[in-house]
KEFI-461347 format. One record per residue: x, y, z of N, C-alpha, C in turn; residue number from 1. Coordinates in steps of 0.2 Angstrom, whole numbers, always signed. Example, Ala and Ser with C-alpha at 12.3 -4.5 7.8 and 13.67 -1.06 7.14 Angstrom:
! residues 2
{{+66, -28, +39}, {+62, -22, +39}, {+66, -16, +39}, 1}
{{+64, -11, +35}, {+68, -5, +36}, {+64, +0, +39}, 2}
***
This chain:
! residues 301
{{+15, +5, -157}, {+13, +3, -151}, {+7, -2, -152}, 1}
{{+7, -8, -149}, {+2, -13, -151}, {-2, -15, -144}, 2}
{{-8, -15, -145}, {-12, -17, -139}, {-15, -25, -141}, 3}
{{-14, -29, -136}, {-15, -36, -137}, {-20, -38, -131}, 4}
{{-25, -42, -133}, {-30, -44, -128}, {-31, -52, -129}, 5}
{{-30, -56, -124}, {-31, -63, -124}, {-38, -64, -122}, 6}
{{-42, -68, -126}, {-49, -70, -125}, {-49, -77, -124}, 7}
{{-52, -79, -118}, {-53, -86, -116}, {-58, -89, -120}, 8}
{{-58, -96, -121}, {-63, -99, -124}, {-70, -99, -121}, 9}
{{-75, -98, -125}, {-82, -97, -122}, {-87, -102, -125}, 10}
{{-93, -101, -123}, {-98, -106, -126}, {-99, -104, -134}, 11}
{{-97, -98, -136}, {-99, -96, -143}, {-92, -96, -147}, 12}
{{-87, -98, -144}, {-80, -98, -147}, {-77, -105, -146}, 13}
{{-75, -108, -152}, {-73, -115, -151}, {-65, -115, -149}, 14}
{{-62, -110, -149}, {-55, -110, -147}, {-53, -103, -144}, 15}
{{-47, -103, -140}, {-45, -97, -138}, {-42, -92, -143}, 16}
{{-43, -86, -142}, {-41, -81, -147}, {-37, -75, -144}, 17}
{{-33, -72, -148}, {-30, -66, -146}, {-31, -61, -151}, 18}
{{-34, -55, -148}, {-35, -49, -152}, {-29, -44, -152}, 19}
{{-27, -42, -157}, {-21, -38, -158}, {-23, -31, -162}, 20}
{{-22, -26, -159}, {-24, -19, -162}, {-18, -15, -162}, 21}
{{-17, -12, -168}, {-11, -8, -170}, {-13, -1, -167}, 22}
{{-10, +2, -162}, {-11, +8, -160}, {-7, +14, -162}, 23}
{{-2, +12, -167}, {+3, +16, -169}, {+0, +23, -172}, 24}
{{-6, +22, -175}, {-9, +28, -178}, {-12, +33, -174}, 25}
{{-13, +30, -167}, {-17, +34, -162}, {-12, +38, -158}, 26}
{{-9, +43, -161}, {-3, +46, -157}, {-6, +50, -151}, 27}
{{-12, +52, -151}, {-15, +56, -146}, {-18, +52, -140}, 28}
{{-18, +46, -140}, {-21, +42, -135}, {-19, +43, -128}, 29}
{{-12, +44, -127}, {-10, +45, -121}, {-12, +52, -118}, 30}
{{-12, +57, -122}, {-14, +64, -120}, {-22, +64, -119}, 31}
{{-26, +61, -123}, {-33, +60, -122}, {-35, +57, -115}, 32}
{{-31, +52, -114}, {-32, +48, -108}, {-30, +52, -102}, 33}
{{-25, +56, -102}, {-23, +60, -96}, {-29, +65, -95}, 34}
{{-32, +68, -100}, {-37, +73, -99}, {-43, +70, -95}, 35}
{{-44, +63, -95}, {-49, +60, -92}, {-48, +60, -84}, 36}
{{-42, +62, -82}, {-40, +62, -75}, {-45, +67, -71}, 37}
{{-47, +72, -75}, {-52, +77, -72}, {-59, +75, -73}, 38}
{{-61, +69, -75}, {-68, +67, -75}, {-71, +68, -68}, 39}
{{-78, +69, -68}, {-81, +69, -62}, {-82, +62, -59}, 40}
{{-83, +57, -63}, {-84, +50, -60}, {-78, +47, -58}, 41}
{{-78, +44, -52}, {-72, +41, -50}, {-70, +35, -54}, 42}
{{-75, +31, -57}, {-74, +26, -61}, {-70, +27, -68}, 43}
{{-72, +33, -71}, {-69, +36, -77}, {-61, +38, -75}, 44}
{{-60, +41, -69}, {-53, +43, -68}, {-49, +37, -66}, 45}
{{-52, +32, -63}, {-48, +26, -62}, {-47, +22, -68}, 46}
{{-51, +22, -73}, {-50, +18, -79}, {-45, +22, -83}, 47}
{{-45, +29, -83}, {-40, +33, -87}, {-33, +32, -84}, 48}
{{-33, +31, -77}, {-26, +30, -74}, {-23, +23, -76}, 49}
{{-28, +18, -76}, {-26, +11, -79}, {-24, +11, -86}, 50}
{{-28, +15, -90}, {-26, +15, -97}, {-19, +19, -98}, 51}
{{-18, +24, -95}, {-12, +28, -96}, {-6, +24, -94}, 52}
{{-7, +20, -89}, {-1, +15, -87}, {+0, +10, -92}, 53}
{{-5, +7, -95}, {-4, +2, -100}, {-1, +5, -106}, 54}
{{-3, +12, -108}, {+0, +15, -114}, {+8, +16, -113}, 55}
{{+9, +19, -106}, {+16, +21, -105}, {+20, +14, -104}, 56}
{{+17, +9, -103}, {+21, +2, -102}, {+24, +1, -109}, 57}
{{+21, +2, -114}, {+23, +0, -121}, {+27, +6, -125}, 58}
{{+28, +11, -121}, {+31, +17, -124}, {+37, +19, -120}, 59}
{{+43, +18, -121}, {+49, +19, -117}, {+49, +27, -115}, 60}
{{+47, +31, -119}, {+48, +38, -117}, {+42, +40, -112}, 61}
{{+36, +38, -113}, {+31, +39, -109}, {+32, +35, -102}, 62}
{{+35, +29, -102}, {+36, +26, -96}, {+41, +30, -92}, 63}
{{+46, +33, -95}, {+51, +37, -91}, {+48, +43, -88}, 64}
{{+43, +46, -92}, {+40, +52, -89}, {+35, +50, -84}, 65}
{{+32, +44, -84}, {+28, +42, -79}, {+32, +41, -72}, 66}
{{+37, +38, -73}, {+42, +36, -67}, {+44, +43, -64}, 67}
{{+46, +48, -68}, {+48, +54, -66}, {+42, +57, -61}, 68}
{{+36, +57, -64}, {+30, +59, -60}, {+29, +56, -54}, 69}
{{+30, +49, -54}, {+29, +45, -48}, {+35, +47, -43}, 70}
{{+41, +48, -45}, {+46, +50, -41}, {+45, +57, -37}, 71}
{{+42, +62, -41}, {+40, +68, -38}, {+35, +67, -33}, 72}
{{+30, +63, -34}, {+25, +62, -29}, {+28, +59, -22}, 73}
{{+32, +54, -23}, {+35, +51, -17}, {+40, +56, -14}, 74}
{{+44, +60, -18}, {+49, +64, -15}, {+46, +70, -11}, 75}
{{+41, +73, -13}, {+38, +79, -10}, {+32, +77, -5}, 76}
{{+31, +71, -4}, {+26, +69, +1}, {+30, +70, +8}, 77}
{{+26, +73, +13}, {+29, +73, +20}, {+29, +66, +23}, 78}
{{+34, +66, +28}, {+35, +59, +31}, {+28, +56, +33}, 79}
{{+27, +50, +31}, {+21, +46, +33}, {+15, +49, +30}, 80}
{{+15, +53, +25}, {+9, +56, +22}, {+5, +51, +19}, 81}
{{+8, +46, +15}, {+4, +41, +11}, {+2, +36, +16}, 82}
{{+5, +35, +22}, {+3, +30, +27}, {-3, +33, +31}, 83}
{{-2, +39, +34}, {-7, +42, +39}, {-13, +46, +36}, 84}
{{-11, +51, +32}, {-17, +55, +30}, {-20, +54, +24}, 85}
{{-18, +50, +20}, {-21, +49, +13}, {-27, +45, +14}, 86}
{{-31, +45, +8}, {-37, +41, +8}, {-36, +34, +7}, 87}
{{-40, +30, +9}, {-39, +22, +8}, {-37, +20, +1}, 88}
{{-40, +24, -4}, {-38, +22, -11}, {-31, +23, -12}, 89}
{{-28, +29, -9}, {-21, +31, -10}, {-17, +26, -7}, 90}
{{-19, +24, -1}, {-15, +19, +3}, {-15, +12, +0}, 91}
{{-20, +10, -3}, {-21, +4, -7}, {-16, +4, -13}, 92}
{{-16, +9, -16}, {-12, +9, -22}, {-4, +9, -20}, 93}
{{-3, +13, -15}, {+4, +13, -12}, {+7, +6, -10}, 94}
{{+3, +3, -6}, {+5, -4, -4}, {+5, -9, -10}, 95}
{{+1, -8, -15}, {+1, -12, -21}, {+8, -11, -25}, 96}
{{+10, -5, -25}, {+16, -3, -28}, {+22, -6, -24}, 97}
{{+22, -6, -18}, {+27, -9, -14}, {+27, -16, -14}, 98}
{{+21, -19, -15}, {+21, -27, -16}, {+24, -29, -22}, 99}
{{+22, -25, -28}, {+25, -27, -34}, {+32, -25, -35}, 100}
{{+34, -20, -32}, {+42, -18, -32}, {+45, -24, -28}, 101}
{{+43, -26, -23}, {+46, -32, -19}, {+47, -38, -23}, 102}
{{+42, -40, -27}, {+42, -46, -31}, {+47, -45, -36}, 103}
{{+49, -39, -39}, {+53, -38, -44}, {+60, -40, -42}, 104}
{{+62, -39, -36}, {+69, -40, -33}, {+68, -42, -26}, 105}
{{+66, -47, -24}, {+64, -49, -17}, {+70, -49, -13}, 106}
{{+76, -51, -15}, {+82, -52, -11}, {+84, -45, -8}, 107}
{{+82, -39, -12}, {+84, -33, -10}, {+78, -29, -6}, 108}
{{+72, -30, -8}, {+67, -27, -5}, {+63, -30, +1}, 109}
{{+63, -37, +1}, {+60, -40, +6}, {+63, -39, +13}, 110}
{{+70, -39, +13}, {+73, -37, +20}, {+71, -30, +22}, 111}
{{+70, -26, +17}, {+68, -19, +19}, {+62, -18, +22}, 112}
{{+57, -22, +19}, {+50, -23, +23}, {+50, -26, +29}, 113}
{{+54, -31, +30}, {+55, -35, +36}, {+58, -30, +42}, 114}
{{+62, -26, +40}, {+66, -21, +45}, {+61, -16, +48}, 115}
{{+55, -15, +45}, {+50, -11, +47}, {+44, -14, +51}, 116}
{{+45, -20, +52}, {+39, -24, +56}, {+38, -21, +63}, 117}
{{+43, -18, +66}, {+42, -16, +73}, {+43, -8, +73}, 118}
{{+42, -5, +67}, {+42, +2, +67}, {+37, +5, +72}, 119}
{{+39, +11, +75}, {+35, +14, +80}, {+29, +17, +78}, 120}
{{+29, +18, +71}, {+22, +21, +68}, {+18, +15, +66}, 121}
{{+12, +15, +69}, {+7, +9, +67}, {+5, +9, +60}, 122}
{{+5, +15, +57}, {+4, +16, +50}, {+9, +13, +45}, 123}
{{+15, +13, +48}, {+21, +10, +44}, {+20, +2, +44}, 124}
{{+18, +0, +50}, {+17, -8, +51}, {+12, -10, +47}, 125}
{{+6, -6, +47}, {+1, -8, +42}, {+2, -8, +35}, 126}
{{+7, -3, +33}, {+9, -3, +26}, {+13, -9, +24}, 127}
{{+17, -11, +29}, {+22, -17, +28}, {+18, -23, +27}, 128}
{{+13, -25, +32}, {+9, -31, +31}, {+4, -31, +25}, 129}
{{+2, -25, +23}, {-2, -25, +17}, {+2, -26, +11}, 130}
{{+8, -23, +11}, {+12, -25, +5}, {+14, -32, +4}, 131}
{{+15, -35, +10}, {+17, -43, +10}, {+11, -46, +7}, 132}
{{+5, -44, +9}, {-1, -48, +7}, {-2, -47, -1}, 133}
{{+0, -41, -4}, {+0, -41, -11}, {+5, -45, -14}, 134}
{{+10, -47, -11}, {+16, -51, -14}, {+14, -58, -15}, 135}
{{+8, -60, -11}, {+7, -67, -10}, {+4, -70, -17}, 136}
{{+2, -66, -22}, {+0, -68, -28}, {+6, -70, -32}, 137}
{{+12, -69, -30}, {+18, -70, -34}, {+19, -78, -34}, 138}
{{+20, -81, -39}, {+21, -88, -40}, {+28, -91, -40}, 139}
{{+33, -86, -40}, {+40, -88, -41}, {+42, -93, -36}, 140}
{{+45, -99, -37}, {+48, -103, -32}, {+54, -99, -28}, 141}
{{+58, -95, -31}, {+63, -92, -28}, {+61, -87, -23}, 142}
{{+55, -83, -25}, {+52, -79, -20}, {+49, -83, -14}, 143}
{{+46, -88, -15}, {+44, -92, -9}, {+49, -95, -5}, 144}
{{+55, -96, -7}, {+61, -98, -3}, {+63, -93, +1}, 145}
{{+63, -86, -1}, {+65, -81, +3}, {+59, -79, +8}, 146}
{{+53, -79, +6}, {+47, -78, +10}, {+47, -83, +16}, 147}
{{+48, -89, +14}, {+47, -94, +19}, {+51, -93, +26}, 148}
{{+57, -89, +25}, {+61, -88, +31}, {+59, -82, +35}, 149}
{{+54, -78, +32}, {+52, -72, +36}, {+44, -72, +37}, 150}
{{+41, -76, +34}, {+33, -75, +34}, {+30, -75, +41}, 151}
{{+33, -79, +45}, {+30, -80, +52}, {+32, -73, +56}, 152}
{{+37, -70, +54}, {+38, -63, +57}, {+33, -58, +55}, 153}
{{+31, -58, +49}, {+26, -54, +46}, {+19, -56, +49}, 154}
{{+18, -62, +49}, {+11, -64, +52}, {+11, -63, +60}, 155}
{{+16, -63, +63}, {+16, -62, +70}, {+13, -55, +72}, 156}
{{+12, -51, +67}, {+8, -44, +68}, {+1, -45, +70}, 157}
{{-2, -52, +69}, {-8, -53, +72}, {-9, -52, +79}, 158}
{{-3, -51, +83}, {-3, -50, +90}, {-2, -43, +91}, 159}
{{-2, -39, +86}, {-1, -31, +87}, {-6, -28, +91}, 160}
{{-5, -23, +95}, {-10, -20, +99}, {-14, -15, +95}, 161}
{{-11, -13, +90}, {-15, -8, +85}, {-20, -12, +82}, 162}
{{-27, -10, +82}, {-32, -14, +79}, {-32, -15, +72}, 163}
{{-30, -9, +68}, {-29, -9, +61}, {-24, -14, +59}, 164}
{{-18, -14, +62}, {-12, -18, +60}, {-14, -25, +61}, 165}
{{-18, -26, +67}, {-20, -33, +69}, {-24, -36, +64}, 166}
{{-29, -32, +62}, {-34, -34, +57}, {-31, -36, +50}, 167}
{{-26, -31, +48}, {-23, -32, +41}, {-18, -38, +41}, 168}
{{-15, -40, +47}, {-11, -46, +48}, {-16, -52, +47}, 169}
{{-21, -52, +50}, {-26, -58, +50}, {-28, -59, +42}, 170}
{{-29, -53, +39}, {-31, -53, +32}, {-25, -56, +28}, 171}
{{-19, -54, +29}, {-13, -57, +26}, {-12, -65, +27}, 172}
{{-14, -67, +33}, {-14, -74, +35}, {-19, -78, +31}, 173}
{{-25, -75, +30}, {-30, -78, +26}, {-28, -79, +19}, 174}
{{-25, -74, +16}, {-22, -74, +9}, {-17, -79, +9}, 175}
{{-12, -79, +14}, {-7, -84, +14}, {-10, -91, +14}, 176}
{{-15, -92, +18}, {-18, -99, +18}, {-21, -101, +11}, 177}
{{-24, -96, +7}, {-27, -98, +1}, {-21, -98, -5}, 178}
{{-16, -94, -5}, {-12, -94, -10}, {-5, -98, -9}, 179}
{{-3, -98, -3}, {+3, -102, -1}, {+3, -106, +5}, 180}
{{-2, -111, +5}, {-3, -115, +11}, {+4, -119, +13}, 181}
{{+8, -120, +8}, {+14, -124, +10}, {+19, -120, +14}, 182}
{{+18, -113, +14}, {+23, -109, +18}, {+20, -109, +26}, 183}
{{+14, -110, +27}, {+11, -110, +34}, {+9, -116, +37}, 184}
{{+9, -122, +33}, {+6, -128, +36}, {+11, -130, +42}, 185}
{{+17, -129, +42}, {+22, -132, +47}, {+21, -128, +53}, 186}
{{+18, -122, +53}, {+17, -117, +58}, {+10, -117, +61}, 187}
{{+6, -122, +58}, {-2, -122, +59}, {-3, -122, +67}, 188}
{{+0, -127, +71}, {-2, -127, +78}, {-1, -120, +81}, 189}
{{+4, -116, +80}, {+5, -110, +83}, {+0, -105, +80}, 190}
{{-2, -105, +74}, {-6, -100, +71}, {-14, -102, +74}, 191}
{{-15, -108, +74}, {-22, -110, +77}, {-23, -108, +84}, 192}
{{-18, -108, +88}, {-19, -105, +95}, {-20, -98, +95}, 193}
{{-17, -94, +90}, {-18, -87, +90}, {-25, -86, +87}, 194}
{{-27, -90, +82}, {-34, -89, +80}, {-39, -90, +85}, 195}
{{-39, -96, +88}, {-43, -98, +93}, {-44, -92, +99}, 196}
{{-38, -89, +101}, {-38, -84, +106}, {-42, -78, +103}, 197}
{{-42, -77, +97}, {-45, -71, +94}, {-52, -71, +94}, 198}
{{-55, -77, +95}, {-62, -78, +95}, {-65, -75, +102}, 199}
{{-61, -74, +107}, {-64, -72, +113}, {-65, -64, +112}, 200}
{{-71, -62, +115}, {-73, -55, +115}, {-69, -51, +120}, 201}
{{-66, -46, +118}, {-62, -41, +122}, {-67, -36, +125}, 202}
{{-69, -36, +131}, {-73, -31, +134}, {-71, -24, +133}, 203}
{{-65, -23, +133}, {-62, -16, +132}, {-64, -13, +125}, 204}
{{-66, -18, +121}, {-67, -15, +114}, {-75, -15, +113}, 205}
{{-79, -16, +118}, {-86, -16, +117}, {-88, -9, +120}, 206}
{{-93, -6, +116}, {-96, +0, +118}, {-103, +0, +117}, 207}
{{-107, +5, +120}, {-114, +5, +119}, {-116, +11, +115}, 208}
{{-120, +10, +110}, {-122, +15, +106}, {-130, +16, +106}, 209}
{{-131, +23, +108}, {-138, +24, +109}, {-141, +27, +102}, 210}
{{-146, +24, +100}, {-150, +26, +94}, {-157, +26, +95}, 211}
{{-159, +33, +97}, {-166, +34, +99}, {-168, +30, +106}, 212}
{{-173, +26, +106}, {-175, +23, +112}, {-171, +16, +113}, 213}
{{-167, +14, +108}, {-163, +8, +108}, {-156, +9, +109}, 214}
{{-153, +4, +113}, {-146, +4, +114}, {-143, -2, +111}, 215}
{{-138, -1, +107}, {-135, -7, +103}, {-127, -8, +106}, 216}
{{-125, -14, +106}, {-119, -15, +108}, {-114, -16, +102}, 217}
{{-109, -12, +102}, {-104, -12, +96}, {-98, -14, +98}, 218}
{{-95, -19, +94}, {-89, -22, +95}, {-84, -19, +90}, 219}
{{-79, -16, +92}, {-74, -12, +88}, {-70, -17, +84}, 220}
{{-69, -24, +87}, {-65, -29, +84}, {-69, -33, +79}, 221}
{{-75, -31, +77}, {-79, -36, +73}, {-76, -38, +67}, 222}
{{-73, -33, +63}, {-69, -35, +57}, {-64, -40, +58}, 223}
{{-60, -39, +64}, {-55, -44, +65}, {-58, -51, +67}, 224}
{{-64, -51, +70}, {-67, -58, +71}, {-69, -61, +65}, 225}
{{-72, -57, +60}, {-74, -60, +54}, {-69, -63, +50}, 226}
{{-63, -59, +50}, {-57, -61, +46}, {-54, -68, +49}, 227}
{{-55, -68, +56}, {-52, -74, +59}, {-56, -80, +57}, 228}
{{-63, -80, +57}, {-67, -85, +55}, {-66, -87, +48}, 229}
{{-66, -82, +44}, {-64, -83, +36}, {-58, -87, +35}, 230}
{{-53, -85, +39}, {-46, -88, +39}, {-47, -96, +41}, 231}
{{-51, -97, +46}, {-52, -104, +49}, {-56, -108, +43}, 232}
{{-60, -105, +40}, {-64, -108, +35}, {-59, -110, +29}, 233}
{{-55, -105, +27}, {-50, -107, +22}, {-46, -113, +24}, 234}
{{-43, -113, +31}, {-39, -118, +33}, {-43, -125, +33}, 235}
{{-49, -125, +35}, {-54, -131, +35}, {-54, -134, +28}, 236}
{{-53, -130, +23}, {-54, -132, +16}, {-47, -135, +13}, 237}
{{-42, -132, +16}, {-35, -134, +13}, {-31, -138, +18}, 238}
{{-32, -138, +24}, {-28, -141, +29}, {-32, -146, +34}, 239}
{{-37, -148, +32}, {-42, -152, +37}, {-38, -157, +40}, 240}
{{-34, -161, +37}, {-31, -167, +40}, {-26, -165, +45}, 241}
{{-24, -158, +46}, {-20, -156, +51}, {-23, -152, +57}, 242}
{{-30, -152, +56}, {-34, -149, +62}, {-36, -154, +67}, 243}
{{-36, -153, +73}, {-39, -157, +78}, {-47, -155, +78}, 244}
{{-51, -159, +75}, {-58, -158, +74}, {-62, -157, +81}, 245}
{{-60, -160, +86}, {-63, -160, +92}, {-62, -153, +95}, 246}
{{-56, -150, +95}, {-54, -144, +97}, {-58, -139, +93}, 247}
{{-57, -140, +86}, {-60, -135, +81}, {-68, -134, +82}, 248}
{{-71, -140, +83}, {-78, -140, +84}, {-80, -137, +91}, 249}
{{-76, -137, +96}, {-78, -134, +102}, {-78, -126, +102}, 250}
{{-75, -124, +97}, {-75, -117, +96}, {-80, -114, +91}, 251}
{{-83, -119, +87}, {-88, -118, +82}, {-94, -115, +85}, 252}
{{-96, -117, +91}, {-102, -115, +95}, {-102, -107, +95}, 253}
{{-96, -104, +96}, {-95, -97, +97}, {-98, -94, +91}, 254}
{{-96, -97, +85}, {-98, -93, +78}, {-106, -93, +77}, 255}
{{-109, -99, +79}, {-116, -99, +77}, {-120, -96, +83}, 256}
{{-117, -94, +88}, {-120, -91, +94}, {-119, -83, +94}, 257}
{{-114, -81, +89}, {-112, -74, +89}, {-118, -69, +88}, 258}
{{-117, -63, +91}, {-122, -58, +90}, {-122, -55, +83}, 259}
{{-116, -56, +79}, {-116, -54, +72}, {-119, -59, +68}, 260}
{{-124, -57, +63}, {-127, -61, +58}, {-121, -63, +53}, 261}
{{-116, -59, +52}, {-111, -61, +47}, {-107, -67, +49}, 262}
{{-106, -67, +56}, {-102, -72, +59}, {-106, -78, +59}, 263}
{{-112, -78, +61}, {-117, -83, +61}, {-117, -87, +54}, 264}
{{-117, -83, +49}, {-117, -86, +42}, {-111, -90, +41}, 265}
{{-105, -87, +43}, {-99, -91, +42}, {-99, -98, +46}, 266}
{{-102, -97, +52}, {-103, -103, +56}, {-107, -108, +53}, 267}
{{-113, -106, +50}, {-117, -111, +46}, {-113, -114, +40}, 268}
{{-109, -110, +37}, {-105, -112, +31}, {-100, -118, +34}, 269}
{{-98, -117, +40}, {-94, -122, +43}, {-98, -129, +43}, 270}
{{-104, -128, +46}, {-108, -134, +47}, {-109, -138, +40}, 271}
{{-111, -134, +35}, {-112, -137, +29}, {-106, -141, +26}, 272}
{{-100, -138, +27}, {-94, -141, +25}, {-92, -147, +28}, 273}
{{-93, -147, +35}, {-91, -152, +39}, {-96, -158, +38}, 274}
{{-102, -157, +36}, {-107, -162, +35}, {-106, -166, +28}, 275}
{{-102, -163, +24}, {-101, -165, +17}, {-97, -172, +17}, 276}
{{-93, -173, +22}, {-89, -179, +22}, {-90, -184, +28}, 277}
{{-89, -190, +27}, {-91, -195, +32}, {-86, -194, +38}, 278}
{{-80, -193, +38}, {-75, -192, +43}, {-77, -186, +48}, 279}
{{-78, -180, +44}, {-80, -174, +48}, {-87, -174, +51}, 280}
{{-92, -178, +47}, {-99, -178, +50}, {-99, -182, +56}, 281}
{{-95, -187, +57}, {-95, -191, +63}, {-93, -187, +69}, 282}
{{-88, -183, +68}, {-85, -179, +73}, {-90, -173, +75}, 283}
{{-94, -171, +69}, {-99, -166, +70}, {-105, -169, +74}, 284}
{{-107, -175, +73}, {-112, -178, +77}, {-111, -178, +84}, 285}
{{-105, -179, +86}, {-103, -179, +93}, {-105, -173, +97}, 286}
{{-105, -167, +93}, {-107, -161, +96}, {-114, -158, +95}, 287}
{{-118, -162, +93}, {-125, -160, +91}, {-129, -157, +97}, 288}
{{-127, -160, +103}, {-131, -158, +109}, {-129, -151, +110}, 289}
{{-123, -149, +109}, {-121, -142, +110}, {-124, -137, +104}, 290}
{{-123, -140, +98}, {-125, -135, +92}, {-132, -134, +91}, 291}
{{-136, -139, +93}, {-143, -139, +91}, {-147, -133, +94}, 292}
{{-146, -131, +101}, {-150, -125, +104}, {-149, -119, +100}, 293}
{{-142, -117, +99}, {-142, -110, +95}, {-144, -111, +88}, 294}
{{-144, -117, +85}, {-147, -117, +78}, {-155, -116, +78}, 295}
{{-158, -119, +83}, {-165, -118, +84}, {-167, -111, +85}, 296}
{{-163, -107, +88}, {-164, -100, +89}, {-164, -96, +82}, 297}
{{-161, -98, +77}, {-160, -95, +71}, {-166, -97, +66}, 298}
{{-170, -102, +68}, {-176, -104, +64}, {-182, -99, +66}, 299}
{{-185, -97, +60}, {-191, -93, +61}, {-197, -97, +65}, 300}
{{-200, -94, +69}, {-206, -97, +73}, {-212, -97, +69}, 301}
***
């Protein structure tokens, strides 16, 4: 068994290097690694799991045993247990596995994920869209060809009534804009309409929280709003020529006037980006009358 680590060129090294360590004499490595699954610290348990997977990867016998273990976990879980009742960390690993499995044989597994888009169980829909987000790092042209036919069906989950599915689909759209913009650029007009509609505050998702003598307004869809603005910021950087800046800027006022400081920060990032080029700064100047008052409110007196 050989462990290899590629080290990039740094200021102290004149060339890229590859470190190779012969692990054949370390027969107890896998056993010792497994023992750390019982460590008190979460970081050590996670590192042990990662190391065990790496060791099993290079040993056919241990790889087979690991796959048997995984099969037992999946076989004996009750229906929907990984989707509904598990901790976030378990769900994250599960969807990462589904995503990786999908990219190994997309023609077989991508249609299976697609068939669960309208599953009655919102946890299943959330799992599907999260798995697709994990596949977006795949750079294979053949995978892109298959995904291009289905991606809008997956992204249509941004209209889902379940808030968790809705937010995860927005996150998937943001990832698609960053990693595979060529798959969504043709659909940009439709996607932008959905994103602009997302900026409107839904009164049904607002609630009042009493904290001592103070009352705070809480928006349950805040995470979805933040993801929407982050997605628009991504699109501004990669598809600016396809955006109608006048319409875009008319919505920017909502960001810098938002009650959430996090969204206000994103709004200011937009202004900095738009001010950086002559073409966009001219369009920005046409809206200064509307943008100046909320900007003045953010300045310390």
